[in-house]
C-alpha positions as CSV (number, residue, x, y, z in Angstrom):
1,M,53.1,27.6,17.1
2,N,56.1,29.6,16.0
3,Y,59.5,28.9,17.6
4,K,62.6,31.1,17.8
5,N,65.1,28.3,17.8
6,L,63.3,25.4,16.1
7,L,61.9,24.7,12.7
8,V,58.9,22.3,12.4
9,E,57.7,20.7,9.2
10,I,54.9,18.2,9.1
11,E,54.3,16.1,5.9
12,N,52.8,12.7,5.3
13,K,52.4,12.0,9.0
14,I,56.0,12.8,9.7
15,A,57.2,15.8,11.8
16,V,60.7,17.0,11.3
17,V,62.0,19.2,14.2
18,T,65.2,21.0,13.4
19,I,67.2,22.7,16.1
20,N,68.1,26.0,14.4
21,R,70.9,27.9,16.1
22,P,73.6,27.4,13.4
23,E,75.7,30.3,14.6
24,K,76.0,28.5,18.0
25,L,76.3,25.0,16.3
26,N,72.8,24.4,17.6
27,A,73.9,24.5,21.3
28,L,71.1,24.1,23.8
29,N,70.2,27.1,25.9
30,S,67.3,27.4,28.3
31,E,65.1,29.0,25.7
32,T,65.7,26.1,23.3
33,I,65.0,23.5,26.0
34,N,61.7,25.2,26.8
35,E,60.8,25.2,23.1
36,L,61.7,21.5,22.7
37,D,59.4,20.8,25.7
38,A,56.6,22.7,24.0
39,V,57.0,21.2,20.5
40,F,57.2,17.6,21.6
41,T,54.1,18.1,23.8
42,E,52.3,19.6,20.8
43,L,53.4,16.8,18.4
44,N,52.5,14.1,20.9
45,N,48.9,15.5,20.9
46,N,48.7,15.9,17.2
47,E,46.7,13.0,15.7
48,N,48.1,13.7,12.3
49,V,51.7,13.0,13.3
50,F,52.9,9.3,13.6
51,V,56.7,9.7,13.7
52,I,59.0,12.5,14.7
53,I,62.5,13.2,13.3
54,L,64.9,15.4,15.3
55,T,67.9,16.9,13.6
56,G,70.1,20.0,13.6
57,S,70.5,22.8,11.0
58,G,73.6,23.0,8.8
59,K,76.2,20.3,8.1
60,K,78.5,20.7,11.1
61,A,76.4,20.0,14.1
62,F,73.3,18.1,15.3
63,V,73.7,19.8,18.7
64,A,77.2,20.7,19.8
65,G,76.4,20.8,23.5
66,A,74.9,23.2,26.1
67,D,75.3,27.0,25.9
68,I,78.5,27.5,27.9
69,S,77.7,31.2,28.6
70,E,74.7,29.9,30.6
71,L,76.5,27.1,32.2
72,S,79.3,29.4,33.5
73,K,76.7,31.3,35.7
74,L,75.3,28.4,37.6
75,D,75.5,27.9,41.3
76,E,74.5,24.8,43.2
77,K,70.8,25.6,43.4
78,S,70.4,26.9,39.8
79,A,72.5,24.0,38.5
80,K,70.2,21.4,40.0
81,M,67.2,23.1,38.5
82,F,69.0,23.4,35.2
83,S,69.8,19.6,35.2
84,E,66.3,18.6,36.4
85,K,64.6,20.7,33.7
86,G,66.6,19.1,30.9
87,Q,66.1,15.6,32.4
88,K,62.4,16.2,32.4
89,V,62.2,17.3,28.8
90,F,64.5,14.5,27.5
91,S,62.5,11.9,29.5
92,N,59.3,13.1,27.9
93,I,60.9,12.6,24.5
94,E,62.1,9.2,25.5
95,T,58.7,8.0,26.8
96,M,56.4,9.3,24.0
97,E,54.1,6.8,22.4
98,K,55.2,8.1,19.0
99,P,58.7,7.0,17.8
100,V,61.3,9.7,17.7
101,I,64.3,9.2,15.4
102,A,67.5,11.3,15.7
103,A,69.1,12.2,12.4
104,V,72.5,13.1,13.7
105,N,74.1,15.3,11.1
106,G,77.3,16.3,12.8
107,Y,78.6,17.0,16.3
108,A,76.4,15.5,19.1
109,L,78.3,16.5,22.2
110,G,77.3,17.0,25.8
111,G,73.6,17.8,25.8
112,G,73.5,16.9,22.0
113,C,74.6,13.4,22.8
114,E,72.1,13.3,25.6
115,I,69.1,14.3,23.5
116,A,70.2,11.8,20.8
117,L,70.3,9.1,23.5
118,A,66.7,10.1,24.5
119,C,65.5,9.4,21.0
120,N,64.3,5.9,20.3
121,I,66.4,5.4,17.2
122,R,69.7,7.1,16.2
123,V,70.8,7.4,12.6
124,A,74.1,9.3,11.8
125,S,75.9,10.9,9.0
126,E,79.4,9.8,8.3
127,N,80.8,13.0,9.8
128,A,78.8,12.6,13.0
129,V,80.8,12.7,16.3
130,F,79.3,11.8,19.7
131,G,80.7,12.5,23.1
132,Q,80.2,13.5,26.7
133,P,83.1,15.9,27.2
134,E,81.7,17.6,30.3
135,V,84.7,16.6,32.5
136,N,86.7,19.0,30.4
137,L,84.6,21.8,32.0
138,G,84.8,20.3,35.5
139,I,81.3,18.9,35.5
140,I,79.5,15.7,34.5
141,P,76.6,15.1,32.1
142,G,73.5,16.5,33.6
143,Y,70.6,15.7,31.2
144,G,70.6,11.9,31.8
145,G,73.8,11.0,29.9
146,T,75.4,9.0,32.7
147,Q,72.3,6.8,32.8
148,R,71.3,6.4,29.2
149,L,74.7,5.9,27.8
150,T,75.5,3.3,30.4
151,R,72.3,1.4,29.7
152,L,72.9,1.5,25.9
153,I,76.6,0.6,25.6
154,N,77.5,-1.0,29.0
155,S,79.1,0.5,32.1
156,G,82.8,0.0,31.1
157,R,82.5,1.8,27.8
158,S,80.3,4.4,29.2
159,A,82.7,5.1,32.0
160,E,85.6,5.4,29.6
161,Y,83.9,8.0,27.4
162,I,82.5,10.0,30.3
163,L,85.7,10.0,32.4
164,T,88.0,10.8,29.5
165,G,85.8,13.0,27.5
166,D,86.9,11.2,24.3
167,M,85.0,11.6,21.1
168,I,83.1,8.8,19.4
169,K,83.3,8.9,15.6
170,A,80.4,7.6,13.5
171,D,82.0,4.2,12.6
172,E,82.8,3.5,16.2
173,A,79.3,4.6,17.3
174,L,77.9,2.0,14.9
175,K,80.2,-0.7,16.2
176,I,79.3,-0.2,19.9
177,G,75.6,0.1,19.2
178,L,75.2,3.9,19.8
179,V,73.7,4.4,16.4
180,N,71.5,2.1,14.2
181,K,72.8,3.1,10.8
182,I,75.2,5.5,9.0
183,Y,74.7,7.4,5.8
184,T,76.4,10.1,3.9
185,Q,75.5,13.7,4.8
186,S,73.5,14.1,1.6
187,E,71.6,10.8,2.1
188,L,70.9,11.1,5.8
189,L,67.5,12.9,6.1
190,N,66.0,11.1,3.1
191,K,67.0,7.7,4.5
192,V,65.6,8.6,7.9
193,K,62.4,9.7,6.3
194,E,62.3,6.3,4.5
195,M,62.5,4.6,7.9
196,A,59.8,6.9,9.3
197,N,57.5,6.2,6.3
198,K,57.9,2.5,6.9
199,I,56.8,2.9,10.5
200,C,53.9,5.1,9.4
201,S,52.7,2.3,7.1
202,K,52.1,0.0,10.0
203,G,49.1,-0.2,12.2
204,Q,49.6,2.7,14.6
205,F,47.8,1.2,17.5
206,A,50.3,-1.6,17.4
207,V,53.2,0.9,17.1
208,R,51.9,2.8,20.2
209,M,51.5,-0.4,22.2
210,A,55.0,-1.5,21.2
211,M,56.4,1.8,22.3
212,K,54.6,1.5,25.7
213,A,56.1,-2.0,26.2
214,I,59.6,-0.8,25.2
215,N,59.4,2.2,27.5
216,I,58.8,0.3,30.7
217,V,61.8,-2.0,30.3
218,D,64.0,-0.1,32.8
219,E,61.2,0.4,35.3
220,V,59.9,-3.2,35.9
221,S,61.2,-6.7,36.4
222,D,61.4,-9.0,33.4
223,K,58.4,-10.9,34.6
224,E,56.4,-7.7,35.0
225,G,57.5,-6.6,31.6
226,Q,56.4,-9.8,30.0
227,N,53.0,-9.6,31.8
228,Y,52.5,-6.1,30.4
229,E,53.5,-7.3,26.9
230,A,50.9,-10.0,27.1
231,S,48.2,-7.5,28.1
232,V,48.9,-5.1,25.3
233,F,49.3,-7.9,22.8
234,A,45.8,-9.0,23.8
235,L,44.5,-5.4,23.2
236,C,46.0,-5.4,19.7
237,C,44.0,-8.5,18.9
238,L,40.8,-6.6,19.6
239,T,41.5,-4.1,16.8
240,E,40.4,-3.8,13.2
241,D,44.0,-3.5,12.2
242,F,44.6,-7.0,13.6
243,I,41.8,-8.4,11.5
244,E,43.1,-6.6,8.4
245,G,46.7,-7.5,9.0
246,T,46.1,-11.2,9.5
247,S,43.6,-11.3,6.6
248,A,46.0,-9.6,4.3
249,F,48.8,-12.0,5.2
250,L,46.6,-15.0,4.5
251,E,45.3,-13.5,1.2
252,K,48.9,-12.6,0.1
253,R,48.2,-8.8,-0.2
254,K,49.4,-5.7,1.5
255,P,47.3,-4.6,4.4
256,T,45.4,-1.4,4.5
257,F,45.4,-0.3,8.1
258,K,42.8,2.1,9.5
259,N,44.7,2.6,12.8
260,K,41.9,1.4,14.9
């Protein structure tokens, strides 16, 4: 499928989705949100894709926020629909069985920070800047930012950043656990692809089961989560990959997984 605001490349089981509105610093408008919904649904159903990387075009911005020209026209009814649509799309990204890695190559503000938060892993360039500056517009984050940021970095820090609108530079983002790693701008995408390739080399049934177990953490009690973990652990032990992985370890060789 062709997209107006997205570039999609698939190579070696890795899909790279690039938000491509450089003239708007990759700001999210309704059309781009709809395209993101479509592409992630498509990639989730593509058996030849194991890992998805999300990034932005250019060197200045990952996603600099929402399209303010659209925001300025919202009333109460349309604003609720606007928020709910973005929440649905970002929740679908967050709960996919395939890992999604954000390669944050610049400004990740407002909706840009929120979509990065919806990704399973965040890797940033040295010039990356995160933030939820919506209070400067008289609104709050509407695509899940109040919830995901609070769960990730704790309520005190989250409240500070959301209520002040202060920016979070890459080194601070690493310190507070907002990102996993930092690289130079020129290294970023290759380093993220290295991580994706490492994930692709594992047994993919186990990867999917791990994602399922991770994704229910906020929905169930600790006991229920551990019961679910035990159930999918048992399912992994029925696979050919389990036999191959344990045999390879005992035989001191690299495993060759068949993903079944």
